[in-house]
N, C-alpha and C positions, 0 to 999 in steps of 0.2 A: 502493502497500499506504499502509498508516495504520502509523501506531508505535504498538508496542505493549510493553505494560512485562512486562518475566518478572515469574513465579510462582515463587515460593522457596518451597521447603520446610524443616519445619527439618534436616535434614539438609544444606542448601543453604546456609544464613542462616552457618553457620559461614565457613565458606570466601568466600565473600563480605565476613566481616567481617574474613577476614585480607587479604586484598587488599586493599580497602580502606588497611588499615594499612601497603601496599605490603611485605608477609610471607607471602605463596602459602603457604597449612597444607591439608593431605590426612591424611584416615582413615588411619590405621596401625593391621593388628588386631592385638592383646596378645595373640591366640595365633597365628600363623601369621607374622605380619608383614607378607603382604602390602597392598599401598598401595590405597586404593580411589578411582577415580574411574570415574563421577560419587560424590559421596557416597552413602552410601546406609541401611539400619536392617543387615545384616551383609556378614560376609567373602563373596566373587565366590568364593573359593578352598577354607577351609573351612565357611563358614554360619556361625561364629563373631555375635555381636549387639554383640560387647567391642570396642574400639576408643577411639583415643590422636588428637586433632588432635593434628601435628610439621605440622613448617618442614619444604619443600623446599629442594632444593641452589640449585635457579635453571636448571638445564642439564639439558641436550637434545639431542635429533639429529631435524634433519628427514626425516620416513618417506616422505612426498609432499608435496604441493604443486599448488597449481592458480591461474591467475589466470583473477577474472571478468571478464569485459565489459560483461555485464548488469548494472542494477539489480535486485535481488536483495530486498533490506534499504530501506531510507529513511536510517539513522546509514551506509549504507557507499557514498560513490558511487563509479560503476566511473571506472578498473579499478579491482581491490583485490584481493589477494592471500590466500589459507587456506592453512594450514601444518600437515603432522600434525606434532606433534612427539613422540616417544620419551622420556616424562621418564629424567634416570639412573636414578628410583625405581621407574620402569618402566613406571606409568598412562601411555598414549596422550593427547593433547587435541588439542582443535584450537585455534588459534587464526588470526595473521594475521605478517607477517613485519615489522615498521616498521625501516626505518634505510634502508641500501644492499643492494643485494638482490644477492646471488653471482654469479658470473661463475660460469659454465660451470652444471655439473649442481648442485641442491640441493641431495639427495640425501645424507645422510650428515652434511652441514654441522654441526659446533656450534654450538646456540645458547642464550642465557641470552634469562631474564625480563627484559621491559623493559614495566612500567607503562606504557602512554596510556591514551586515551582516543576514542571515536568520535564520530562527527558531534553527538553528542545530548550527550555531554558526561560520558558513563559512563567509568567505570575499566576497565582491563579489564586480564589479563595477556595482553600483547603477546611475542615475541621478535625477538630481537633480533642479527645474524652475531656468536658469541665473539668477543674477541679474542685 
């Protein structure tokens, strides 16, 4: 599989700028306060086009997880884990867990953002178990 670069839209770029600054921001609707992920032109709840980029708490909990033993992406040699995390603000994001893996069930475990890089050196918001 060839290494491919992500194509960013005008809605994605502010989020990635905040990630590069280690201060992850998402859009929050100015009318109903719903958080938007992925970033986009209007609120998925009330359809308002008005939003403000706000910092995330960096906290959430694992909603689902899997460990891949086959390589699907050049930047992620196996085995690697993927976690679906319900952020404290509400959106569900996909990431991976860095650091020690939980003993027993991963579901419901509290996590916090930890910025790390993939094999190509791209800075990403990863998760680690919360202290």
